[in-house]
FIMI-48349 format. One record per residue: residue number from 1; residue in three letters; x, y, z of N, C-alpha, C, CB in turn. Coordinates in steps of 0.2 Angstrom, whole numbers. Glycine has a CB too. Example, Ala and Ser with C-alpha at 12.3 -4.5 7.8 and 13.67 -1.06 7.14 Angstrom:
<sites>
pos:code:n.c1:n.c2:n.c3:ca.c1:ca.c2:ca.c3:c.c1:c.c2:c.c3:cb.c1:cb.c2:cb.c3
1:ala:66:-28:39:62:-22:39:66:-16:39:57:-22:45
2:ser:64:-11:35:68:-5:36:64:0:39:70:-3:29
</sites>
This chain:
<sites>
pos:code:n.c1:n.c2:n.c3:ca.c1:ca.c2:ca.c3:c.c1:c.c2:c.c3:cb.c1:cb.c2:cb.c3
1:met:-31:482:734:-37:486:737:-42:480:737:-39:491:732
2:ala:-46:480:743:-51:475:744:-57:478:741:-52:475:752
3:pro:-61:473:738:-68:474:735:-72:477:740:-71:468:732
4:ile:-77:481:738:-81:485:743:-85:480:747:-86:489:739
5:gly:-87:474:745:-91:469:749:-87:467:754:-93:464:744
6:asp:-80:467:754:-76:465:760:-75:470:765:-69:463:757
7:ile:-77:476:764:-76:481:769:-81:480:775:-77:488:766
8:pro:-78:479:781:-83:478:787:-87:484:788:-79:476:793
9:ile:-93:483:790:-98:488:792:-100:486:799:-104:489:787
10:lys:-100:491:803:-102:490:810:-109:494:811:-97:492:815
11:ile:-114:491:812:-121:494:814:-121:495:821:-127:491:811
12:glu:-121:501:823:-122:503:830:-129:501:833:-120:510:832
13:gly:-134:502:829:-141:501:832:-146:504:827:-142:505:839
14:glu:-151:501:827:-157:503:822:-160:510:825:-162:498:822
15:pro:-161:515:821:-165:521:823:-171:519:826:-165:526:817
16:ala:-173:522:831:-179:521:835:-185:524:830:-179:524:842
17:pro:-191:520:830:-196:523:826:-199:528:830:-202:517:825
18:pro:-202:533:827:-205:539:831:-210:536:836:-208:544:826
19:ala:-210:539:842:-215:537:847:-222:539:845:-213:541:854
20:glu:-223:544:841:-229:546:839:-229:550:832:-233:550:844
21:tyr:-234:550:829:-234:554:823:-236:561:823:-238:550:818
22:gly:-238:563:829:-240:570:830:-247:572:829:-236:574:826
23:asn:-251:567:830:-259:568:829:-262:569:835:-262:563:825
24:ala:-259:568:841:-263:568:847:-264:576:849:-259:565:853
25:leu:-260:580:848:-261:587:850:-266:591:845:-255:591:849
26:pro:-266:589:838:-272:592:834:-279:589:836:-270:590:827
27:val:-279:583:838:-286:581:841:-287:584:847:-285:573:842
28:leu:-283:585:852:-284:588:858:-286:596:857:-278:588:863
29:ser:-284:599:852:-286:605:850:-293:605:847:-281:608:844
30:gln:-295:600:844:-302:599:841:-306:598:847:-302:593:836
31:val:-304:594:852:-308:593:858:-309:600:862:-305:588:863
32:arg:-304:604:862:-305:611:865:-310:615:862:-298:614:865
33:his:-310:615:855:-315:618:851:-322:616:853:-313:618:844
34:ala:-322:609:853:-329:606:854:-331:608:861:-329:598:853
35:leu:-327:608:866:-329:609:873:-331:617:873:-323:608:878
36:ala:-328:621:870:-330:628:869:-337:629:866:-325:632:865
37:gln:-338:625:861:-345:625:858:-350:623:863:-345:621:852
38:leu:-349:617:867:-353:615:872:-355:620:877:-351:608:875
39:val:-349:623:880:-350:628:885:-354:634:882:-343:631:887
40:gln:-353:637:876:-356:643:874:-363:642:871:-351:646:869
41:gly:-364:636:868:-370:636:864:-374:629:866:-369:636:857
42:gly:-371:625:870:-374:619:872:-374:613:866:-381:620:873
43:glu:-370:615:861:-369:610:855:-364:604:857:-367:614:849
44:pro:-367:598:857:-362:592:858:-358:591:852:-366:586:860
45:thr:-353:587:852:-349:585:847:-347:578:848:-343:590:846
46:gln:-346:574:842:-343:567:843:-337:567:838:-349:562:841
47:ile:-332:565:840:-326:564:836:-324:557:835:-320:568:840
48:asp:-324:554:829:-323:547:828:-315:546:827:-326:545:821
49:leu:-312:544:832:-305:543:833:-303:537:828:-303:541:840
50:gly:-307:533:826:-305:528:821:-304:531:814:-311:523:820
51:ala:-307:537:813:-306:540:806:-299:545:806:-312:545:805
52:met:-296:545:812:-290:549:813:-284:545:810:-289:551:820
53:pro:-279:549:807:-273:545:804:-268:545:810:-270:550:798
54:phe:-270:541:815:-265:539:820:-260:535:818:-269:537:826
55:gly:-254:536:820:-248:532:819:-247:529:826:-242:536:817
56:pro:-241:525:826:-240:521:833:-238:527:838:-233:517:832
57:gly:-242:526:844:-241:530:849:-246:536:850:-234:533:849
58:asp:-249:538:844:-253:543:845:-259:542:849:-256:545:838
59:glu:-263:537:849:-269:535:853:-267:535:860:-272:529:851
60:glu:-261:532:862:-259:532:869:-257:539:871:-253:527:869
61:arg:-254:543:867:-252:550:869:-259:554:870:-248:553:864
62:leu:-263:553:866:-270:557:867:-273:555:873:-274:556:861
63:met:-274:548:875:-277:546:881:-273:549:887:-277:538:881
64:ala:-267:549:887:-263:551:892:-264:559:893:-255:550:891
65:leu:-265:563:888:-266:570:888:-273:571:891:-265:573:882
66:leu:-278:567:889:-285:568:891:-286:566:899:-289:563:887
67:gly:-282:561:901:-282:559:908:-288:555:909:-282:565:913
68:thr:-289:553:916:-295:549:918:-299:553:923:-293:543:921
69:gly:-306:553:922:-310:557:927:-313:552:932:-316:560:923
70:glu:-319:554:935:-321:550:940:-327:545:938:-324:554:945
71:val:-330:546:932:-336:542:930:-334:537:925:-341:546:928
72:thr:-336:531:926:-336:525:921:-342:522:920:-330:520:922
73:ala:-344:519:914:-350:515:913:-349:510:908:-356:520:911
74:thr:-352:505:909:-352:499:904:-359:498:902:-348:493:907
75:val:-360:497:895:-367:496:893:-366:489:889:-369:501:888
76:asp:-370:484:890:-370:478:887:-376:477:882:-370:472:892
77:ala:-375:479:876:-380:478:871:-377:477:864:-384:485:871
78:leu:-377:471:862:-374:469:855:-366:470:856:-377:473:850
79:gly:-364:468:862:-357:469:863:-356:474:869:-353:471:857
80:leu:-350:475:872:-349:479:877:-347:486:874:-344:477:882
81:thr:-350:491:878:-347:498:876:-345:501:883:-353:503:874
82:his:-338:503:883:-335:506:889:-335:514:888:-328:503:890
83:ile:-337:517:893:-338:524:893:-333:527:899:-345:527:894
84:gln:-329:531:898:-324:534:903:-324:541:902:-317:531:902
85:glu:-326:545:908:-325:552:908:-317:553:908:-328:555:915
86:thr:-315:559:905:-308:561:905:-307:565:911:-306:564:898
87:ala:-301:568:911:-300:573:917:-304:579:915:-292:574:917
88:phe:-306:580:909:-310:586:908:-317:585:908:-307:589:901
89:ser:-321:588:912:-328:587:912:-331:588:906:-331:591:918
90:gly:-336:584:904:-339:584:897:-336:581:892:-340:592:896
91:val:-330:578:893:-326:575:887:-326:567:889:-319:578:886
92:trp:-329:563:885:-330:556:886:-326:552:881:-337:554:887
93:ile:-323:547:883:-321:541:879:-326:536:878:-313:539:881
94:val:-328:534:872:-333:529:871:-330:524:867:-340:532:868
95:glu:-329:518:869:-326:512:865:-331:507:864:-320:509:869
96:tyr:-333:505:858:-338:500:856:-334:494:854:-342:503:850
97:leu:-336:488:857:-334:482:856:-339:477:853:-331:479:862
98:asn:-337:473:849:-342:468:846:-343:462:851:-340:465:839
99:thr:-347:457:849:-348:452:854:-342:447:855:-354:447:852
100:asp:-337:448:851:-330:444:852:-325:449:856:-327:443:845
101:gly:-327:455:858:-323:459:862:-318:463:858:-319:455:867
102:gln:-319:463:851:-315:467:847:-317:474:846:-314:464:840
103:arg:-313:479:846:-315:486:845:-318:487:838:-309:491:847
104:val:-324:490:838:-327:492:832:-327:499:831:-334:489:831
105:ala:-327:503:836:-327:510:836:-324:513:842:-334:513:834
106:leu:-321:519:841:-318:523:847:-320:530:846:-310:522:848
107:his:-324:533:850:-326:540:849:-324:544:855:-333:541:848
108:leu:-323:551:854:-324:555:860:-330:559:859:-317:560:859
109:glu:-334:559:865:-340:563:865:-339:569:869:-346:559:867
110:val:-341:575:867:-340:581:871:-348:583:872:-336:587:867
111:asp:-350:582:878:-357:583:880:-358:582:887:-362:578:876
112:his:-363:584:890:-365:584:897:-365:576:899:-371:587:899
113:val:-368:572:895:-369:565:896:-368:562:889:-375:563:900
114:pro:-364:556:889:-364:553:882:-371:551:880:-359:547:883
115:gln:-372:551:873:-378:550:870:-381:543:872:-378:550:863
116:leu:-376:538:873:-378:531:874:-382:530:881:-372:526:874
117:leu:-380:535:886:-383:534:892:-389:538:893:-378:537:897
118:arg:-391:542:888:-397:546:889:-403:541:887:-397:552:884
119:ser:-409:542:891:-415:538:890:-418:541:884:-419:538:896
120:gln:-421:537:880:-424:539:874:-431:540:876:-424:533:868
121:pro:-434:545:872:-441:548:874:-446:542:874:-444:553:869
122:glu:-446:538:869:-451:532:869:-450:527:875:-450:528:862
123:asp:-444:526:877:-442:522:883:-445:525:889:-435:521:883
124:leu:-445:532:890:-447:535:895:-455:534:896:-445:543:895
125:gly:-458:535:890:-465:534:890:-467:527:892:-468:535:883
126:ala:-464:522:889:-465:515:891:-464:514:899:-461:510:887
127:ala:-458:517:901:-457:516:908:-462:519:913:-450:520:910
128:leu:-465:525:911:-471:528:914:-477:524:914:-472:535:912
129:ala:-478:521:909:-484:516:908:-483:510:912:-485:514:901
130:ala:-477:507:912:-476:501:916:-476:503:924:-469:499:915
131:leu:-474:509:926:-474:511:933:-481:512:935:-470:517:934
132:asn:-485:515:931:-492:516:932:-496:510:933:-496:520:926
133:thr:-494:505:929:-498:498:929:-496:495:936:-495:494:923
134:gln:-489:495:938:-487:492:944:-490:495:950:-479:493:944
135:leu:-491:502:950:-494:505:956:-501:504:956:-492:513:955
136:ala:-504:503:950:-512:502:950:-513:495:953:-514:502:943
137:gly:-508:490:953:-509:484:955:-507:483:962:-506:479:951
138:ala:-504:488:965:-501:487:972:-507:488:977:-496:493:973
139:pro:-507:484:982:-512:484:987:-514:490:991:-511:478:992
140:asp:-508:494:992:-510:500:995:-508:506:991:-505:501:1002
141:ala:-510:506:984:-509:511:980:-514:517:981:-509:509:973
142:thr:-512:523:981:-517:528:982:-518:532:975:-514:533:987
</sites>
């Protein structure tokens, strides 16, 4: 009788790792709830995807389920921020990068317009003052 270490073992193949850990659909359900809140009461929601327990494939699956909309924007302030509308109006993917181009945050915003793209009230006041000054100095200002 041969010792157990001498018995040949044939490995057919390694089991494939799971394509996803199953967290994309629960997040999509959270997005649906947030969109209902926006529609019914005007309440915006921000979902921090970096805080989600995503496994391999979950983020890619979620992005595929959300799809791509028509609007994109890039903001250049202390690193780039990429904003992409999803296939669902009012649902935005907002990716924040540092100055080295590394992701520092990934959010879903459920709102009419992402907060980063909204003008701040103090900026609007300064813009009005600057425009008044420019018009006051124009030769044919009325």
